[in-house]
N, C-alpha and C positions, 0 to 999 in steps of 0.2 A: 504494500500500500504506500503510494507516494502522494504527498500533499503539496499544495502550492506554497510559495513564499509568503511572508507576512506583508500585507498591503497597507494596513493601517496600524498606527501605534496604539498602545493601550490608552485609555482615557486619562486626561490630565488629573493629577492627584492620586494616581494608583500607587500603591506600595507593593512593588514587585519583590517577591521572596523567592530566591533561587535556592533550592534545597539539595542540589547535587543530583544523584549521590556521588560517592567517591569515584575517582578515576574516570570522570566524564568531562574533563576539561575545566574543572572548577578552579584550580590554581591559576590557569591562564586567564580566565575571565576576571577573577578577583584582582590579579595584578594589573590588568588593563583598566578596570574600573577605578582602582585606587590611583593609578597614574593620571587618569583623566579627571580626578576629583575636583580640581580647581576650574576645569574647562566646562564641565557639564552644567553647572548652575546657569550659565548664560543661555542654555537651551531648556531650562525649566526642570532639570533633573538633579537630585542630590544623592550623594553617597554618604549616608550618615555615620557609618562605622568609623571608629577612631584609628583603625589599623586595616591592613589589606584583608585580613581574614578574622572576623570576630568569633574565633573558635570557642573561647571560654564562655561567651554569652550564649552561643548555641547549645553547648553542653549543659549549661545551667538551666536553660529553658526546657531542655528535653530530660532533665534529671539524669544525665549520663555522667560516668566518672571521667576524670582526666586521663590522658595517656600515661603509661607506666612511669611512675616516679614524679610526674609533674604536679604542681600545686593544684589542689582541687578547686574547680570553679565554684563561685558563690552567686547568690541572687544579685549581688552588687554588679557583677558583670552584665547580667541580663537587664537590670534596671537602667544601667548606664546607656546601653544600646537603645532601649525603649525611649528614654529621655531624648536621645539624639534624633530618633525617628519622629517623635512628636514635635520636635523643634522645627522640622521641615514644613509644618503647617499644611497648607493645601497644595503644596508642590508634589511632583512625582518623586519617589525615592526608590532606591534599589538596595537590597540586602542579600548577601550571598554567603552561605556556609553549607558545605556538604554534611555537616553534623546534624542539621535539621532532619536529615533522612533517618536518623537514629531514633526519632520519636516513635514509641511503640504503640500507643493506644489512642483511641479517638478523643478521649478527654484531654490529653496533653496537647494534641494537635489543635483542637478547638480553642483551648486557652491561648496558645501561641498566636493563632489567627486573630482572636478577639483583642489581645493586648497590642498587636501590631496595627490594628485599625479596622477589624471586622470586615465589612463589605468592601472596603477599599483595597483589601489584600488580593493579589493575583499570584498564583503559585506557578513557578517555572521549574520543570524537571528536565534535566539533560540525561540522555541515555547513550550507551555504547554497547556493542556486542559483548556478551559474557566471555566469549573466547579470548577477547582482548583485555578484559578486566581482570580475569583470574590471576595471571602471572604478576600483574602490577599490584593487585591487592595482597597476594601472598607475601611478596617481598616487603610490602608496607607493614604487614603484621609482624614479620621478622624484625623490622626496625622498632617494633613495640614489644619485643621480648619473645616472640614465638620460637620454639625449638624444633618444630616438626618440618621434615623435608617436603619438597613440593609434591612429589608423587603420592606420598602418604596423606598429605593435606587434601589433595584432590579426591582421594578415596573417601575421606571423611565427609567432604562437602557434597559429593555426588553419589556415593554408594552406601553410606552408612546412616540409615535413618536413626533419629529424626534430623540428621544433617546439621546439628548445632555445635558440635565440638570439632576442633578446639576454639572456633570463633563464631559464637552465636550471632554476632553483628553482621556476618557476611550476607546471609539471606534476608535479614531485616532490611539491609540496604539494597540488595541486588535481586531480590524477587520483585522486579520492577513493576509488574502488573499490580501486585498487592500494595506497593508503595503508592502508585497512582490512585488506586482505589481508596486508600486511607485518607489522602489529602483531598480527594474529590468529595468524599462524604462531608468534609468540613466546609467547603466553599462552593460546591456545585461544579459540574463539568464546564460551564461557561467561563469559569475563572481559573482554569488550569490549562497551561500550555506545555506540551511535551515536545522536546526538541531531540530528534535522533541525530547525533553528531556523526558527520561524514569525515573520516580521517583523511580522505582524499582531498578535502577542501579545508586547508589549514586555517584560513581566516573566516570560515563560514559561521562559526559560533559567534565571533565578534560582530559580524554583520547582522546576525539575528538579534542580538541584544540591542544594537543600534536601532533596528527597525521597531522592536517592541517599545523602546523608550523614546522614540521620536528624535534620535540624535543624528547629526550629520554623518554621512558616510566617511569611514576611515578616521573618525574621532578616537575610537578605541583601537589601540595599537598593541601588538605583542610585546611583552616585557620579558627579556631573558631571565631565567631563574634556575641557575645551576643547582641550587639547594633542593629543588623539587624533582630532580631527575631520578628515574628508577635506578636501582642498583643492578649491576651485571650479576650473572649467576655466581661467578667467583666471589664477588663482594658479598652477595647475600649469604653464600655458604660460609664464608669466613665469619660473618656476623652471627649466623645461626649457631655455629659451633662455640662462639664466644658466649652466646646466650646459655648454652648447655653448661659451660663452666661457671658462668655467673650464678645460675640457679643452684648448681650443685654445691657451691660454696656458701650458700645462704646469705649472699650480699643483699643489702636493702634496695628497694626500687628507686629511692631518691638518688642513689649513686649511679644507677643505670641511666636515668634521665640526664644527669650532668655530664658524666664521663663518656658514655657510649653513644646515645642518640644525639645529644647536643654537643658532644665533644668529638669523638673519633669519627662517627658517621658523617656529621655535618662538615667537618674539615675535609674529609675524603671526597665528598661530593663537590665541594667548592674548588678543590685543588686538582682533581683528576677527572678528565673527560673520557668516556668510553671510546674505544677504538674499534675499527672493523674486525680486529682479531679477537676481541672479547667475546666469550660464549654467552649467548642470550638464554634467558629462561624459556625452555621449550615445553609446550603443553602436549602430552601424548594424544594420539589420534582419537582414542576412545573418549577422552574428556572433551576434546573439541567438538566431537559429534554430539555428545550429551548436552553440551552448552548450546549448540545450534538448535537442538530439539526444544530445549527449555525456552530459548529465545523466540522460536516460532509460536509456541503456546502463549508466551507473554504478549507478543505483538497482537495476537488476535483478541486477547482479553482487554488490552489497553484500547484498541479500536472500538470495542463494544461499550466503553465507558462514556463515549460522546465528547471527550475532551478534544481540544484543538491539537493536532499533530503537525509538526513542522519537520519535514525530512522523510526519508524512505524507511518505513518500518521493516522492509525486507532485509535491511542491513543487520537487524537484531538477530537474525537466524543464519546469517552468512557463515559458512565454514571455510576458514582459510585453507589454502592448498598446503598439503604436507610437504615439508622440506625433504629433498632427496639426499641431502648430505647428512652423514652420521655426525652428531655433535661431538666435539672434542671434550676431553675432560677439562673442567674449569681450572684455570691456574691464576692465582693472584699475582699481579706484577709487584716486584719489590718496591717500586715507587708508591703504589697504592697502599701497600701494607705500612710503609714508612709514614705516609701522610695520616693514615688512621691512628697509628701509634702516637704521632706528634699531636694530633687533635686531642687525644685523651690526656697526654702529658700537659698540654697547654691549659686544659680545663682544670687540672690539679694545680698548676702554677698560678692560676687566677685567684685561687683561694688564699687568703692571708695565712702566713706561717707564724706560729707562736713557739717560742723556745721553751722547752721543758727540761726537767732534770735528766741527765744522761742515764740510760739504762745499761745493764750489763751487756757487754758486747757479745754478739753471736754472728758468725759469718753466714752468708747466703747458703753455702754448701752444707751447713749444719741444720738448715731449715727445709722442710718438705715444700714442694711446689704448691700443694693445697693450702698449707698454712701461710705461705707467702702471699697468695691471692687474697686470703681472708684478712691478713694483717693490713695489706695495702688498701683493701676496700674500706676497712673500718677507720683507718687513718684519714683517708680522703673524705669519708662521711663526716668525721669530726671537724675537718676544715670547712666543709660546706655548711655545717650547722653554726659554726662561729661567725659566718658571714651575716 
């Protein structure tokens, strides 16, 4: 099913809520909107969030926990965003966070809609094929502490009912037909737009947002963001095995957030770009075909809801051609490993050091590797808490 492009902008004064879900171009659109924040008001559109992505506000609104080790979101985050939205008055405004897709029940969704403006709220949902989402979402879960390998994870998500372990959020986000139905029940089909993202049209999503908001063409421009790139297979496997050691040594989540996700991984992403020689995360044929079948079912259900659909829903069930090449074993480049290690060390160095009474000397060779990891972890945690 293919639909026409948007011919008319949403009514002036609309509060456009883009709920993702994850891995559907959300970071790209958030970056473009934030970069154009000062230019959009001239055209009657406001971006009320104080940052590119009001993640904490969305998590608080949906009563969802923070990422592993991060500070828990509070109602203050959500209240601050609501105040900024109300300050836009009768003007059009746009809010974007993929974490709104994590809202589980009708009551929570209805409350979010009412607080944002009730009948003024229009929901925008962006979709991509499951076959393309699964590898990206898996490596993202690994960045949040997942220890399960990709093939095993696919088995759990696609073959082991009730398909909730180890990541119950996956199908809450990516059973897209049910996601559309939940939000349609809150606002009605006439106030829901579903955009099927075409990866072959790199700027298509930006042009769609411009059309919906009544902005001039090309006002929204791509913003490079190395920190948001997906990890290669080797990088993901290195991190996954680190996660195994991290959990096995009983280190606290706060340490993971500071040293691993926001230290080692972030520095590695910013410092090292993938090369053509890097092995990509490859989805086995059986899983790709299963994702295509689910995508076809979801496309039919979404069409039956009566919401406006922009793009070709046939893309949701497309099955990519299988690669004829046998994937090589993933190997982490020395430079990548060094940058990851440096990122962790830099995070430790950023914490102030306090001098303590000298302890009885003991060499590294006299200490087990497991104890070394535990001692280092607890020392780093003490430094973080002193901050």
